[in-house]
C-alpha positions in Angstrom: 8.7 22.5 12.2 6.1 19.8 13.1 7.1 16.6 14.9 4.9 13.6 15.7 6.3 11.1 18.2 4.4 7.9 19.0 1.2 9.7 18.4 -1.9 7.7 19.4 -5.6 8.3 19.4 -8.2 6.0 20.8 -12.0 6.2 20.6 -13.0 3.8 23.3 -11.7 0.4 22.2 -11.1 1.7 18.6 -7.5 2.8 17.9 -7.8 5.3 15.1 -4.1 6.4 15.1 -1.5 3.9 16.3 1.9 5.2 17.5 2.8 7.2 14.3 6.1 9.1 13.9 7.1 11.6 11.2 8.3 15.2 10.9 7.4 18.0 8.5 10.3 20.3 7.7 10.2 24.0 7.3 9.0 25.0 3.8 8.0 21.4 2.9 4.8 20.5 1.0 3.8 17.1 2.4 1.0 15.0 1.1 -0.8 12.8 3.7 -2.4 9.9 1.9 -4.6 7.1 3.0 -7.9 5.3 2.3 -11.1 6.3 4.0 -10.9 5.6 7.7 -7.1 5.4 7.8 -6.7 8.1 10.4 -5.8 11.1 8.3 -8.4 13.6 9.5 -8.0 12.4 13.1 -4.2 13.1 12.9 -4.9 16.6 11.4 -7.4 17.4 14.1 -4.8 16.5 16.8 -2.1 18.7 15.1 -4.5 21.6 14.9 -5.6 21.2 18.6 -9.2 20.2 17.7 -8.8 16.8 19.3 -6.9 15.8 22.4 -4.2 13.1 22.0 -4.4 9.8 23.8 -0.7 9.4 24.1 2.5 10.5 22.4 3.7 13.9 21.5 3.2 16.7 19.0 5.6 19.6 18.7 5.2 22.6 16.5 8.1 25.1 16.4 9.6 23.2 19.3 6.4 23.9 21.4 4.6 20.9 22.9 1.0 20.9 22.0 -0.1 19.9 25.5 1.0 23.2 27.0 1.1 25.7 24.1 -2.2 25.3 22.2 -3.0 28.9 21.8 0.5 29.8 20.5 0.4 26.8 18.1 -3.1 27.8 16.8 -1.7 31.2 15.9 0.9 29.5 13.7 -1.5 27.2 11.8 -4.1 27.9 9.2 -6.6 25.1 8.8 -9.1 24.1 6.1 -11.2 21.2 7.5 -12.6 18.6 5.1 -16.2 19.8 5.4 -15.2 23.5 5.1 -17.6 24.9 7.7 -18.7 28.3 6.5 -21.4 30.7 7.7 -23.2 30.5 4.4 -25.7 33.3 5.2 -22.9 35.8 5.4 -21.3 37.5 2.5 -17.7 36.6 1.8 -16.5 39.9 3.2 -18.6 39.7 6.3 -17.3 36.2 6.9 -13.7 37.1 6.5 -14.3 40.2 8.8 -15.7 37.8 11.4 -12.6 35.6 11.2 -10.4 38.7 11.4 -12.2 39.7 14.6 -11.7 36.3 16.2 -8.0 36.3 15.2 -7.6 39.9 16.4 -6.0 40.9 13.1 -4.8 44.5 13.0 -5.4 46.5 9.9 -8.0 43.9 8.9 -9.3 45.8 5.9 -6.0 45.8 4.1 -5.4 42.2 5.0 -8.8 41.1 3.8 -8.2 42.9 0.5 -4.8 41.1 0.1 -6.4 37.7 0.8 -9.4 38.3 -1.5 -7.0 39.1 -4.4 -4.7 36.2 -3.5 -7.6 33.7 -3.6 -9.4 35.1 -6.6 -12.5 36.3 -4.8 -12.8 39.9 -6.1 -15.9 39.1 -8.2 -17.8 37.5 -5.3 -16.6 39.3 -2.2 -20.0 40.9 -1.5 -22.1 37.9 -2.4 -23.7 35.6 0.1 -21.6 32.4 0.5 -24.6 30.2 -0.1 -24.8 31.5 -3.7 -21.3 30.5 -4.5 -20.1 27.4 -6.4 -18.2 24.7 -4.6 -15.0 25.9 -6.1 -15.5 29.4 -4.8 -16.5 28.1 -1.3 -13.2 26.2 -1.2 -11.4 29.5 -2.1 -13.2 31.2 0.8 -12.1 28.3 3.1 -8.5 28.8 2.1 -8.9 32.6 2.4 -9.9 32.2 6.1 -7.1 29.8 6.7 -4.4 32.2 5.5 -6.0 35.4 6.8 -3.8 35.6 9.8 -0.7 34.9 7.7 0.2 31.6 9.4 3.6 29.8 8.9 1.8 26.4 8.5 -1.2 25.6 6.3 -3.1 22.4 6.8 -5.6 21.4 4.1 -7.9 18.4 4.5 -9.2 17.2 1.1 -9.0 20.7 -0.5 -10.2 19.6 -3.9 -12.9 17.1 -2.8 -16.1 17.4 -4.9 -14.6 20.0 -7.4 -14.9 19.7 -11.1 -11.7 19.4 -13.2 -11.4 23.1 -13.9 -11.9 24.0 -10.3 -9.3 21.3 -9.3 -6.7 23.0 -11.5 -7.5 26.4 -10.1 -7.2 25.3 -6.5 -4.1 23.3 -7.3 -2.4 26.4 -8.7 -3.4 28.4 -5.6 -1.9 25.7 -3.4 1.3 25.7 -5.3 1.6 29.5 -4.9 1.0 29.2 -1.2 3.6 26.5 -1.0 6.3 28.9 -2.0 6.0 30.7 1.3 4.4 28.3 3.8 4.8 24.8 5.2 1.9 22.8 3.8 0.4 19.6 5.0 -2.3 18.3 2.5 -4.5 15.3 3.2 -6.0 13.7 0.2 -7.1 10.5 -1.4 -6.7 11.9 -4.9 -3.2 10.6 -5.9 -2.8 12.9 -8.9 -3.3 15.9 -6.7 -0.6 14.9 -4.3 1.8 13.9 -7.1 1.3 17.3 -8.8 1.7 19.5 -5.7 3.7 17.7 -3.0 7.5 17.0 -2.7 7.0 14.3 -0.1 4.4 11.7 0.7 3.4 10.0 3.9 0.9 7.1 3.6 -1.2 6.0 6.6 -3.2 2.8 6.7 -5.3 1.5 9.6 -3.7 4.1 11.8 -0.1 3.2 11.0 2.4 4.9 8.8 3.3 2.5 6.0 5.4 4.7 3.7 7.3 8.0 3.8 9.3 9.5 0.9 9.2 11.3 -2.4 7.1 9.8 -5.2 10.3 8.6 -6.9 11.5 6.9 -3.7 8.2 5.1 -3.1 8.1 3.9 -6.7 11.7 2.7 -6.5 11.0 0.7 -3.3 8.2 -1.2 -5.0 9.7 -1.8 -8.3 11.8 -5.0 -8.4 12.1 -4.8 -12.2 12.7 -1.9 -14.6 10.7 -1.7 -17.8 12.6 0.1 -20.6 10.8 1.3 -23.7 12.9 1.7 -26.9 12.0 3.2 -30.2 14.3 1.5 -32.8 14.9 1.5 -36.5 16.4 -1.9 -36.9 15.6 -5.4 -38.4 13.1 -7.1 -36.3 14.9 -10.5 -36.4 18.0 -8.8 -35.0 16.1 -7.0 -32.2 14.9 -10.4 -31.0 18.5 -11.4 -30.5 19.2 -8.7 -27.8 18.7 -11.1 -24.8 21.4 -13.4 -26.3 23.9 -10.6 -26.3 23.0 -8.7 -23.1 22.6 -10.9 -20.0 19.6 -10.7 -17.7 17.3 -8.9 -20.2 13.9 -10.1 -21.3 11.9 -8.8 -24.2 8.3 -8.2 -23.2 7.0 -7.1 -26.6 8.0 -5.8 -30.0 5.4 -3.6 -31.8 5.8 -2.5 -35.4 5.3 1.2 -35.9 6.0 1.4 -39.6 8.0 -0.5 -42.2 11.4 0.3 -40.5 10.7 1.2 -36.8 9.6 -0.7 -33.7 8.6 -0.1 -30.1 10.4 -2.6 -27.9 9.6 -3.2 -24.3 12.5 -4.7 -22.3 12.7 -5.7 -18.7 15.6 -6.2 -16.3 16.2 -6.3 -12.5 16.2 -2.8 -11.0 19.3 -3.5 -9.0 21.3 -3.6 -12.3 20.9 -0.6 -14.6 21.3 -1.9 -18.1 20.6 1.4 -20.0 24.2 2.2 -20.8 24.9 -1.3 -22.0 21.8 -1.3 -24.2 22.7 2.1 -25.7 26.2 0.9 -26.5 24.9 -2.2 -28.1 22.4 -0.3 -30.3 25.3 2.0 -31.3 27.6 -1.0 -32.2 24.9 -2.4 -34.5 24.5 0.9 -36.3 20.8 0.9 -35.5 18.9 4.2 -35.1 17.7 4.9 -31.5 14.5 7.0 -31.7 13.7 7.0 -28.0 14.6 5.3 -24.7 12.8 5.8 -21.4 12.1 4.0 -18.2 8.5 3.2 -17.3 8.0 3.5 -13.5 5.4 1.8 -11.4 2.5 4.3 -10.8 1.9 6.0 -7.5 -1.6 4.3 -7.6 0.0 0.9 -7.7 2.3 1.8 -4.7 -0.8 3.0 -2.8 -2.8 -0.1 -3.5 0.1 -2.4 -2.5 0.4 -0.5 0.9 -3.3 -0.2 1.7 -4.9 -3.4 0.3 -4.2 -6.7 1.8 -2.8 -9.2 -0.6 -1.8 -6.5 -3.1 0.9 -7.5 -5.6 4.0 -5.6 -6.3 
C-alpha cells in the first residue's frame, strides 16, 4: 500500500533521510523506531505530503506522491507529534471544523461515530484547553480518522501520557489496527512491541533493521540462553556439559531443598532443547519448566543505534 524507494531529504547540507527503502503492506501495523533526530518525523511528513522530497519516490496505492497529493491525502489520517489542536474550540466544534475541511457528508452522524469510538462522549462539548493530555490525544486521533481513511499515521501517539492513558491509547490503536493500515512512529519500545507486527528501525537517516520482533531478536542473538527448573541432585546437574556437547552452565540457583533453577547457554545455530529434554528424562529427573530467554528489543535497538554497541 505504501512504497518508499531511495527516499532522500536534505536540509541544505544536512541529509536527514538517506536513500531509504521499505514497503508497508495492506492491513499491516508497522512500528517506525529510531532515536531522536534519526529521520522518523521527516519521513512521515514526506509520506503525508507535508514536506517535499529531495529525491526518490513514494507511492501510496500505486499513486506517485509527486503527482497525486490531493488523492493521497484523502487516503491518509495523520496525527503529528505535537498534535496541533485549536484549543479554544470545543471538541465538537473542532471536529465539525475538520469535517468541513474534509467535505464529509452526513458529518453529524460521522462525528457521533468517531466520538464514541475514541471515548470522547463525556467531553465532547468541553473546550479542548480544559482536557487532559490523554483526552487531547484522543481528539487528535478522532480528527485523523474522521474521514475514514485507509491508512493511519501516528507520530509518537503516547508521548507524555501517564501509564493509564498509555494503556487506553494503546487499546484504541489496536482496535483501529483491525481495519486500517497503521504506521506508528515511536521511541517507546514497549509500545511498539505491544501493538506492531513489524518493526523498521532508522538511524542517522538510514534503515538499519526491518522485521518482526522475533526476527530482529534472532538476528542479534548468537547464543541461546535456556532456563530450566529441575528437581535433581545438584552434583549431577553440574555434569550436564560433560554429557551434551557445546553446552555451558551459566548458573545454578537453589530454590528449595530439592529444586534448582539452571541457566544454560549454547550456540543459537544448534537447538539443544530436544537433546536436553531427552537427557533429563533419561536421568529420571523432574522437569518443572524450560524456556528460552531472548535478547530484549531494547538491546537490539541499542546495538543498531549506538556506535560500539555489543551484541
